[in-house]
C-alpha positions in Angstrom: 21.1 -15.0 -6.8 20.8 -12.7 -9.8 24.6 -12.3 -9.7 25.1 -16.0 -9.8 22.7 -16.4 -12.8 24.7 -13.9 -14.7 28.2 -14.8 -13.7 28.8 -17.9 -15.6 26.9 -19.8 -18.3 27.5 -23.3 -16.8 26.5 -22.1 -13.4 23.4 -20.4 -14.8 22.3 -23.7 -16.4 22.8 -25.6 -13.2 20.9 -23.0 -11.1 18.1 -22.9 -13.7 17.8 -26.7 -13.7 17.4 -26.6 -9.9 14.9 -23.7 -9.9 12.9 -25.3 -12.7 12.2 -28.3 -10.5 10.5 -26.1 -7.9 8.3 -24.2 -10.3 5.4 -26.7 -10.3 5.0 -26.6 -6.5 5.9 -23.0 -5.8 3.3 -20.5 -4.6 2.7 -17.3 -6.7 4.8 -15.1 -4.4 7.9 -17.3 -4.8 7.3 -17.4 -8.6 7.1 -13.7 -8.8 10.3 -13.3 -6.7 12.1 -15.8 -8.9 10.9 -14.0 -12.0 12.3 -10.7 -10.5 15.7 -12.5 -9.9 15.7 -13.7 -13.5 14.8 -10.2 -14.8 17.5 -8.6 -12.7 20.0 -11.1 -14.0 19.0 -10.5 -17.6 19.1 -6.7 -17.1 22.5 -6.7 -15.5 24.1 -9.5 -17.6 26.8 -8.6 -20.1 28.6 -11.7 -21.3 25.9 -14.2 -20.3 22.8 -12.3 -21.6 22.5 -14.2 -24.8 22.9 -17.5 -22.9 20.2 -16.4 -20.5 17.9 -15.5 -23.4 18.5 -18.6 -25.5 19.0 -21.4 -22.9 16.8 -20.2 -20.1 14.1 -17.7 -21.0 13.3 -19.3 -24.4 12.7 -22.6 -22.6 10.4 -21.0 -20.1 8.5 -19.1 -22.8 8.0 -22.3 -24.9 6.7 -24.2 -21.8 4.3 -21.3 -21.0 2.7 -21.8 -24.4 2.9 -25.6 -24.7 2.8 -27.1 -21.2 -0.7 -27.1 -19.8 0.4 -28.0 -16.3 2.9 -25.2 -16.0 1.1 -22.5 -18.0 -0.3 -20.4 -15.2 2.8 -20.8 -13.0 5.1 -19.7 -15.8 2.9 -16.7 -16.6 3.4 -15.6 -13.0 7.2 -16.4 -13.3 7.5 -14.3 -16.5 5.4 -11.4 -15.3 8.4 -9.2 -14.5 9.5 -9.5 -18.1 6.1 -8.7 -19.5 5.5 -5.7 -17.2 8.9 -4.1 -17.8 9.2 -1.3 -20.4 12.7 -2.3 -21.5 11.9 -5.8 -22.6 9.9 -5.2 -25.8 12.7 -6.5 -28.1 13.3 -9.4 -25.8 9.7 -10.4 -25.7 9.5 -10.2 -29.5 12.6 -12.4 -29.8 11.3 -15.0 -27.4 7.6 -15.2 -28.2 7.5 -14.7 -32.0 8.8 -18.2 -32.9 6.1 -19.8 -30.8 3.1 -17.6 -30.2 1.8 -16.9 -33.7 2.1 -20.5 -34.7 0.5 -21.6 -31.4 -2.5 -19.4 -32.0 -3.4 -21.5 -35.1 -2.5 -25.0 -34.1 -5.2 -27.8 -34.1 -4.7 -28.5 -30.4 -7.3 -26.3 -28.6 -5.4 -26.2 -25.3 -2.3 -24.7 -27.0 -4.5 -22.1 -28.7 -6.1 -21.3 -25.4 -2.8 -20.9 -23.6 -1.3 -18.8 -26.4 -4.5 -16.6 -26.3 -4.0 -16.1 -22.6 -0.5 -14.9 -23.2 -1.3 -12.5 -26.1 -2.5 -9.5 -23.9 0.7 -9.6 -21.8 2.9 -9.2 -24.8 0.6 -7.2 -27.0 1.4 -5.9 -29.6 4.6 -8.0 -29.8 6.4 -5.5 -31.9 9.8 -6.1 -33.3 12.7 -3.6 -33.1 12.3 -2.4 -36.7 8.5 -3.1 -37.1 6.0 -0.3 -37.3 3.5 -0.2 -34.4 0.5 -0.3 -36.8 1.7 -3.5 -38.5 2.2 -5.2 -35.1 -1.2 -4.0 -33.9 -2.9 -5.2 -37.0 -1.3 -8.6 -36.8 -2.2 -9.0 -33.2 -5.8 -7.8 -33.6 -6.3 -10.1 -36.6 -5.1 -13.0 -34.4 -7.6 -12.0 -31.7 -10.5 -11.7 -34.2 -9.7 -15.2 -35.5 -9.7 -16.5 -31.9 -13.1 -14.9 -31.3 -14.4 -17.2 -34.0 -12.6 -20.3 -32.8 -14.5 -23.6 -32.9 -13.6 -24.3 -29.2 -15.7 -22.4 -26.7 -12.9 -22.2 -24.1 -10.7 -20.5 -26.7 -13.5 -18.1 -27.5 -13.9 -17.2 -23.9 -10.1 -16.7 -23.5 -10.2 -14.5 -26.7 -13.0 -12.4 -25.2 -10.9 -11.9 -22.0 -7.8 -11.1 -24.1 -9.7 -8.6 -26.2 -11.0 -6.9 -23.1 -7.6 -6.6 -21.6 -6.1 -5.3 -24.9 -8.9 -2.8 -25.4 -8.6 -1.6 -21.8 -5.1 -0.5 -22.4 -4.9 0.2 -26.2 -8.4 1.5 -26.9 -7.2 4.5 -28.9 -4.5 2.6 -30.8 -6.5 -0.5 -31.9 -7.5 -0.2 -35.5 -11.3 0.4 -35.9 -11.7 -1.9 -39.0 
């Protein structure tokens, strides 16, 4: 299936449209397997990699931030990308246009969902960005979320801060 996703842009769009219809009803094991297929297709793609990134993955990332009904399902689906070591630049490219803005929007549900995503992509560092700058920006966003007016967002921010500190304790700025 990974081969089919990477073989032709039009075929990729057709397959993605079909797979997308099954995401709301799929169990976590199927979502993880589909995420692995998409990751493998992205990793092995040559000519269709940019199409996969722009037409398919960007849509999934946007929905994971903005679609309350699909949020948890898409986090599971995108897990192979957030766990892989070779996707740092891809994650930055996909999440940066949505995530930082979503963390400050008036709609509490969108802030909550963006907050839940932050530890998975932390520190969301660009290819030419210093690690310290990326860490400072992400930690500043977490601190603002800890003071959010919505209690659900504050709880999610506490959970996100715990996850981040559990992994990056030594690297997180002390101030």
